[in-house]
Every structure is written in C-alpha cells, then in structure tokens.
PADREN-841157 format. One record per residue (C-alpha): residue number from 1; x, y, z. Coordinates in Angstrom, 2 decimals, always signed. Each point is the difference from the previous one (the first is absolute). Example, Ala and Ser with C-alpha at 12.3 -4.5 7.8 and 13.67 -1.06 7.14 Angstrom:
<atoms>
i|X|Y|Z
1|+12.30|-4.50|+7.80
2|+1.37|+3.44|-0.66
</atoms>
This chain:
<atoms>
i|X|Y|Z
1|-159.66|+83.85|+58.00
2|-3.62|+1.14|-0.08
3|-0.74|+3.16|+1.96
4|-2.55|+2.76|+0.40
5|+1.45|+3.43|-0.77
6|-1.21|+3.59|+0.19
7|+1.35|+2.89|-2.08
8|-2.47|+2.86|+0.50
9|-0.50|+1.29|+3.53
10|-3.24|+1.71|-1.04
11|-1.60|-3.16|-1.41
12|-0.51|-1.84|+3.29
13|-0.64|-3.72|-0.12
14|-1.48|+0.39|-3.49
15|+3.57|+0.57|-1.20
16|+1.24|-3.39|+1.19
17|+1.37|-2.35|-2.67
18|+1.19|-3.61|+0.01
19|+3.41|-0.16|-1.70
20|+3.22|-1.98|-0.14
21|+2.82|+1.40|+2.13
22|+3.53|-1.24|+0.79
23|+0.29|-2.03|+3.17
24|+1.91|+1.67|+2.86
25|+3.47|-1.52|+0.27
26|+1.73|-0.72|+3.28
27|+3.34|+0.87|-1.57
28|-1.03|+3.57|-0.86
29|+1.30|+1.32|+3.32
30|+0.67|+3.55|-1.05
31|-3.36|+0.92|-1.49
32|-2.87|+1.48|+1.93
33|-2.28|-1.48|-2.65
34|+1.50|-3.48|+0.40
35|+1.24|-1.60|+3.20
36|+2.22|+1.42|+2.73
37|+2.05|-1.07|+2.98
38|-2.25|-2.01|+2.30
39|-2.67|-0.70|-2.64
40|-1.79|-3.18|-0.84
41|-1.90|-0.89|-3.15
42|-3.45|-1.35|+0.71
43|-2.10|-2.02|-2.40
44|-3.36|+1.60|+0.69
45|-2.89|-2.37|+0.62
46|-2.54|+2.56|+1.23
47|-0.01|+3.80|+0.01
48|-1.99|+2.83|+1.49
49|-0.52|+3.57|-1.22
50|-1.07|+3.09|+1.95
51|-2.53|+2.08|-1.88
52|+1.60|+3.42|+0.45
53|+3.62|-0.95|-0.63
54|-0.12|+1.32|-3.56
55|-0.23|+3.46|+1.59
56|+3.13|-0.54|+2.11
57|+3.13|+1.80|-1.26
58|+2.02|-3.15|+0.74
59|-1.91|-1.86|-2.70
60|+1.52|+2.30|-2.60
61|+3.49|+0.86|+1.27
62|+2.87|-2.02|+1.47
63|+2.01|+0.71|+3.15
64|+2.09|+2.58|-1.85
65|-3.06|+1.86|-1.28
66|+0.33|-1.30|-3.56
67|-2.98|-0.88|-2.16
68|-0.45|-3.77|+0.00
69|-3.09|-0.44|-2.20
70|-1.10|-2.41|-1.25
71|-0.18|-1.35|+3.53
72|-1.46|-3.17|+1.46
73|-2.46|+0.75|+2.82
74|-0.94|-2.17|+2.97
75|+1.97|-0.33|+3.25
76|-1.54|-3.02|+1.71
77|+1.39|-3.40|-0.89
78|+0.08|-3.63|+0.98
79|+2.25|-2.40|-1.86
80|+3.22|-2.00|-0.03
81|+3.60|+1.25|+0.15
82|+1.87|-0.92|-3.19
83|+3.27|+1.95|+0.40
84|+2.02|+1.84|+2.64
85|+2.33|+2.93|-0.55
86|+3.24|+0.47|+1.91
87|-0.52|+0.92|+3.65
88|-3.44|-1.55|+0.35
89|-0.67|-1.71|+3.33
90|-2.98|-1.66|+1.62
91|-1.53|-1.52|-3.12
92|+0.88|-2.83|-2.37
93|-0.72|-1.06|-3.57
94|-3.25|-1.97|-0.18
95|-1.46|+1.60|+3.12
96|-3.62|+1.12|+0.08
97|-0.22|+3.69|+0.94
98|-2.39|+2.92|+0.15
99|+0.46|+3.69|+0.55
100|-0.07|+3.61|-1.07
101|+2.27|+1.06|-2.85
102|+1.79|+3.30|-0.51
103|-2.11|+3.01|-0.97
104|+2.44|+1.43|-2.55
105|+0.73|-3.18|-1.96
106|-1.95|-2.24|-2.32
107|-2.70|-1.84|+1.90
108|-1.79|-3.29|+0.31
109|-2.52|-0.07|-2.87
110|+2.52|-2.12|-1.88
111|+1.35|-3.51|-0.10
112|+3.18|+1.01|+1.85
113|+1.02|+2.87|+2.29
114|+3.26|+1.19|+1.59
115|-0.44|+1.01|+3.63
116|+2.14|+0.64|+3.04
117|+0.16|-3.19|+2.05
118|-0.68|+1.88|+3.24
119|-3.45|+0.92|-1.36
120|-1.05|-3.65|-0.20
121|-1.02|-2.61|+2.57
122|-0.31|-3.78|-0.31
123|-3.49|-1.08|-1.06
124|-1.08|-3.18|+1.80
125|-0.66|-2.95|-2.28
126|-3.62|-0.27|+1.10
127|-0.81|+3.63|-0.86
128|-1.07|+0.33|-3.63
129|+1.85|+2.50|-2.19
130|-3.27|+1.83|-0.68
131|-0.59|+0.45|+3.72
132|+3.62|+1.02|+0.53
133|-0.21|+2.78|-2.57
134|-3.26|+1.24|+1.50
135|+1.49|+0.17|+3.49
136|+2.92|+2.27|-0.84
137|-1.35|+3.55|-0.35
138|-3.07|-0.37|+2.19
139|+1.86|-1.90|+2.70
140|+3.00|+2.32|+0.25
141|-2.14|+3.14|-0.17
142|-2.36|-1.21|+2.70
143|+2.80|-1.31|+2.22
144|+2.05|+3.19|-0.19
145|-3.00|+2.26|+0.51
146|-1.32|-1.89|+3.01
147|+3.10|-1.13|+1.83
148|+2.99|+2.02|-1.18
149|-1.65|+3.40|-0.31
150|-3.22|-0.47|+1.97
151|+1.57|-1.95|+2.90
152|-3.17|-1.99|+0.40
153|-0.52|-1.79|+3.30
154|-2.50|-2.64|+1.08
155|-3.16|+1.51|+1.42
156|+0.14|+3.16|-2.09
157|-2.71|+1.14|-2.41
158|+0.88|+0.36|-3.68
159|-1.99|+1.76|-2.69
160|+0.83|-1.53|-3.39
161|-1.20|+1.87|-3.04
162|-0.73|-2.02|-3.12
163|-0.29|-3.15|+2.10
164|-1.38|-2.04|-2.90
165|+2.84|+1.07|-2.31
166|+3.27|-1.75|-0.71
167|+2.11|+1.84|+2.58
168|-2.81|+0.74|+2.44
169|-1.06|-3.64|+0.23
170|+3.57|-1.02|+0.86
171|+0.28|+2.77|+2.60
172|-3.29|-1.17|+1.49
173|+1.22|-3.58|+0.31
174|+3.40|+0.88|+1.45
175|-1.48|+2.45|+2.50
176|-2.63|-2.47|+1.13
177|+2.61|-2.76|+0.34
178|+2.12|+2.35|+2.13
179|-2.85|+0.40|+2.47
180|-1.42|+3.36|-1.12
181|-3.65|+0.97|-0.32
182|-0.49|+0.77|-3.69
183|-2.51|+2.43|-1.47
184|-0.09|-0.16|-3.78
185|-1.34|+2.59|-2.40
186|-0.99|+0.10|-3.64
187|-3.08|+0.04|-2.15
188|-3.11|-1.99|+0.77
189|+0.84|-2.71|-2.52
190|+3.21|-0.81|+1.85
191|-1.59|-0.49|+3.42
192|-0.23|-3.78|+0.00
193|+3.41|-0.43|-1.57
194|+1.62|+2.20|+2.65
195|-1.76|-1.94|+2.75
196|+1.09|-3.29|-1.58
197|+3.60|+1.20|+0.12
198|-0.33|+0.65|+3.72
199|-1.37|+3.50|+0.56
200|-2.13|+0.02|+3.14
201|-1.96|+3.08|-1.04
202|-0.57|+1.66|-3.37
203|-0.67|+3.63|-0.88
204|-1.62|+0.78|-3.36
205|+1.70|+3.26|-0.93
206|-2.88|+0.99|-2.28
207|-2.82|-0.51|+2.47
208|+1.36|-0.34|+3.55
209|+1.58|+2.68|+2.16
210|+3.73|-0.63|+0.37
211|+0.18|+1.96|+3.23
212|-2.37|-2.46|+1.68
213|+2.81|-2.55|+0.36
214|+1.43|+1.94|+2.95
215|+3.66|+0.12|+0.94
216|+2.61|-2.19|-1.68
217|+3.71|-0.58|+0.58
218|+1.07|-0.46|-3.60
219|-1.38|+0.94|-3.41
220|+1.23|-1.92|-3.03
221|-0.84|+2.31|-2.89
222|-0.04|-0.80|-3.71
223|-2.33|+2.83|-1.05
224|+1.50|+3.32|+1.07
225|-1.92|+3.25|-0.46
226|-2.91|+0.92|+2.22
227|-0.36|-3.54|+1.36
228|+3.54|+0.13|+1.35
229|-0.66|+3.37|+1.66
230|-3.22|-1.21|+1.61
231|+1.73|-3.18|+1.11
232|+2.81|+1.96|+1.65
233|-2.53|+1.57|+2.35
234|-0.94|-3.46|+1.29
235|+3.51|-0.92|+1.12
236|+0.63|-0.17|+3.72
237|+2.97|+1.73|+1.63
238|+3.20|-1.77|-0.98
239|-1.63|-1.65|-3.00
240|+1.04|-0.07|-3.63
241|-1.40|+0.53|-3.47
242|+1.98|-1.93|-2.60
243|-0.77|+0.61|-3.65
244|+1.13|-1.31|-3.36
245|-2.02|+2.66|-1.84
246|+2.86|+2.51|-0.01
247|+0.81|+3.07|+2.09
248|-2.99|+1.31|+1.94
249|-0.95|+2.93|+2.20
250|-1.91|-2.37|+2.29
251|+1.52|+0.29|+3.47
252|-1.45|-1.61|+3.12
253|+0.08|+2.17|+3.12
254|+2.46|-1.60|+2.37
255|+0.99|-2.59|-2.59
256|+2.06|-0.33|-3.15
257|-0.45|-0.51|-3.73
258|+2.30|-2.16|-2.13
259|-0.25|-0.32|-3.76
260|+2.25|-2.72|-1.33
261|+1.06|-1.92|-3.06
262|+0.34|-3.76|+0.37
263|+3.54|-1.41|-0.08
264|+1.32|-3.54|-0.51
265|+0.65|-1.99|+3.16
266|+1.02|-3.66|+0.01
267|-0.82|-0.61|+3.67
268|-3.48|+1.49|-0.32
269|-0.69|-2.08|-3.10
270|+0.94|-3.07|+2.03
271|-2.49|+0.93|+2.71
272|-2.73|+0.55|-2.57
273|+0.73|-3.31|-1.74
274|-0.22|-1.87|+3.31
275|-3.40|+1.50|+0.67
276|-1.19|-0.92|-3.49
277|+1.16|-3.61|+0.49
278|-1.81|-0.20|+3.34
279|-3.21|+1.41|-1.45
280|+0.20|+3.09|+2.20
281|-0.08|+2.31|-3.03
282|-1.27|-0.50|-3.53
283|+0.36|+1.93|-3.19
284|-2.60|+2.15|-1.71
285|+0.40|-1.19|-3.59
286|-2.55|+1.10|-2.57
287|+1.14|-1.74|-3.17
288|+3.02|-1.93|-1.23
289|+0.99|+0.46|-3.65
290|+2.78|-1.27|-2.25
291|+2.75|+2.38|-1.13
292|-1.44|-0.11|-3.52
293|-3.28|+1.33|+1.43
294|+1.53|+2.57|+2.35
295|-0.80|+3.07|-2.10
296|-3.68|-0.92|-0.08
297|+0.04|-0.91|+3.70
298|+1.31|+3.45|+0.93
299|-2.55|+1.71|-2.24
300|-3.32|-1.52|+1.11
301|-3.26|+1.28|-1.38
302|-1.41|+0.29|+3.53
303|+1.56|+0.33|+3.48
304|+1.28|-3.24|+1.55
305|+0.48|-0.50|+3.72
306|+3.17|-1.58|+1.30
307|+3.54|-0.30|-1.27
308|+0.76|-0.93|-3.59
309|+2.83|-2.52|-0.11
310|+1.82|-0.94|-3.20
311|+0.99|-3.65|-0.13
312|+3.11|+0.19|-2.17
313|+0.70|-3.72|+0.05
314|-2.87|-2.55|+0.14
</atoms>
C-alpha cells in the first residue's frame, strides 16, 4: 500500500516520504505492529494529521518502548472496514466508520490502517469521508474539554482561545449549541471567522485587553503560557480552566485547572456526527489534498488556515 512515513524525528514534516508499505493483516494477531485482538482493518478514504505529532514520543516508539521508525503518522481517519480480527464487536465488514487511531501504532496517512474497533464509530452515509476525518480530533477535543472536563452548563460564559482555529472553532460551536455565551479570542484576522463560527464576542489578543471580558465560568485554552495565567484570573469561583497546551501553572482562585490529552470515544463521536448531519456544527477545513500530494500539503510555503485533510481515495 502507499503510505507517508517519517524516519527522522528532527526533520519535522520536511522528512515525510511517500513509500510502499505492507498492508496491515487482520490475521497478524500477535504483533503490535500488525493487528491485535479486537482490531479492525480500515480502508482509509480520508485522513487528518496534527501538526505537532512528530514531536510526540508515541510517534517513534511502540507500547513496549521499542523504536518503531519508519512510522506512519496521522491518527484521524474515515473509511470502510475491510477485515475484523477475533473478538471484534460492534462493527462489520463494509461499514463506514470514523475515529481516532492508536498513538503508538502506524497511523492513517496510508491506504489501510489497523485500529482497535472501540476507537471507531459508524459514519452516517450522508456525511462525507472528508468531513468525517475533519471531525475526529477537533470534535473529540472540544467535546471532552467542554463537557467532560469543563462540565459546561447552559447559561454559563465560556472563553475560547483560538476561536478561529480548528479546535477552537469546534469548541465555539459546541458551547454555543449547548446554550453558553461564547467569547472567542485570537488575532485580528480571525475575528470574522470566529464570529461566523458562533462566538458572540471577540477579543483581539494583540490589541484588546483580555481582562475587559470580565468574569467567565470556563476557559478553553489552546495557547498556554501567559495567556493561560491571565485567563485563570478571570474565572469565577467554582469555574474551570481546561487546556490542551500541556501542564500549566495557571490556577484560578476558587476554581480548578485541567490539562488533558484527547482520548477515543465512540459515543462522543456519535454525538458529534449527529450534530454535523443536522448542520449544528461544521468543520474548519483549509485544503484537501491527495495522498500523493500530502508531503507538499504539510510543507506549505506560507501559513494556511484550517485543517489539512488528505483524501486517500478519490
């Protein structure tokens, strides 16, 4: 099969190469590099890639701590199940699925991927594979930050950093749909985009004063650093700062701080897919490129807004 691989952890996306790799086999039950109990093989139709995953240790080592380069990056997929390993339940051959694949195994920038069935959810027939792949990381991250960790309730005020970005725009939509008042932040060029995604107010972090927003119940942080610390001071008693920017010293007085890493969740994916079908949320896709053009797509000559999705099959 065709796949994108990386071999040099210091090369970044410039070190990506398109090569031929063996297809994962459903019969290879004993190999961490192949397929295991409860796995399915998915023919990938569309794939997503997170920009900093080449810096994650899990990109370079397997579950036993062994070097696994050359590795296939990408952990967001939408496609069709082609094989089931022993012990797999809840899915069937020929079924359309989408989901988040395992961190320590070969990923989705390939024509096929082996993934634990529990990490996948059915993809409705009227949701395009490209949209499905774009929903996975942003949808699960936003859902878990807002509802699982942030315990968002209708009527609360949410401050969403990076509201025009891939994750921030999804958090903005889900928070607004849940009945929250959403204040988005970012740079001036993202103002209209954040408002279009549902933010009711926008703070330009370069030119406006963040503290002027007043008290908030929840901060959804993607930036970390000084912005996270300043944001913590805005949180009302009992409120929460959730961050995906890593461990932080930001601590709200009378509140709590949670830094988290997104995890697969079939039920949450189902909720997100329903909202996409109904038009209650939409993706923030920048460009769609073929697998043959993936290396160039991930090495643009100038910054591109939105998510880059690789369409593996036409």
